[in-house]
C-alpha positions, 0 to 999 in steps of 0.5 A: 500500500502506498496511498489509502484514500477515505472520503469524508464531509460529503466527499469534499475532503479525502483523508489520504494515508501516505505509506513508504515501505521499509524496502524503499525507506531502507535505513532512513531515520527520518522521512518527510512528505513534501508536496503541493499540499504543504507548499513544498516545505521540507519540514512541514509533514514528518512521517511516523516510523512504524515498527516494521521500518516503514513510514506513514502519515495521513493528510486531509486533502481537498477532493477533486484535486491532483497534488504533486509530492515526493518523500525526503529521506534523512533530509538528503535523498528524494524518493517519488514513491512506487505506487502513486496515482500518476507521475510527472515526467521530466524532459529526460523521460524520468519521473520527477514527482509523484501525483495523488489524485483525490 
């Protein structure tokens, strides 16, 4: 699981749980969720490290929107996530940002 969605408030808000697996997080001590929903602030949304070594956080996002995001591991390594709804491709053809569609 990478993204879990639960719509509330007459489907106007979506609670999105972002999950980064242990396999992707590796030996990271901290993971931050960074994206359009927090103005790309690298410190705004820390993720909780779970007992199995994965990381998770839940945000309430306005529905009928798309949000670009990335994960920042140990404040130095960017990860786009492996199970996003979509990706924005760079000019070189490599994915730059993941997208969650709510």
